C-alpha positions, 0 to 999 in steps of 0.5 A: 657772289655765294661762297660754295657749301663745305659739305661731307660727301661719303666715300665711295666703297673701294672693297678690301681686296681683290675676289674671285668672281668666277671660273671657266677651264679651257684649253691652254697653248700646249694642248692641256687644260688651264683654269681661268680666274675672273677677278673683279679688282679693287677699282672694279675692274674684271680681269682674266687670269690663266693658271695650270693646272697644278696652280688651278688645284692647289688653288682650289684646295686652299680654299676648301673647294670640290669645284670650280664654281665653288670657287667665286667670292674667294679673296684672291689672297688665296692664290698667292697662298696657293702658289707659296707668296704669302704663310697662309691663315691661321683659321 
């Protein structure tokens, strides 16, 4: 009976953190505009995250962008900074 060879397998590549991959504007349940961002998490799953207008504007400000199209590629960490859950990183 042959012994199985022990060959090192490369570790699967994982994203270091969740990343915003897209954004759009939608009407909220109260009729006010909401920012919907698509976030790709470390495991590859993409989920929509809805946020009120003020939070969306805060996110854009923290990211230093002027249009929602520019949010793609921004780390999800920026959202946490926008809502005051983590301290902003100094550049």
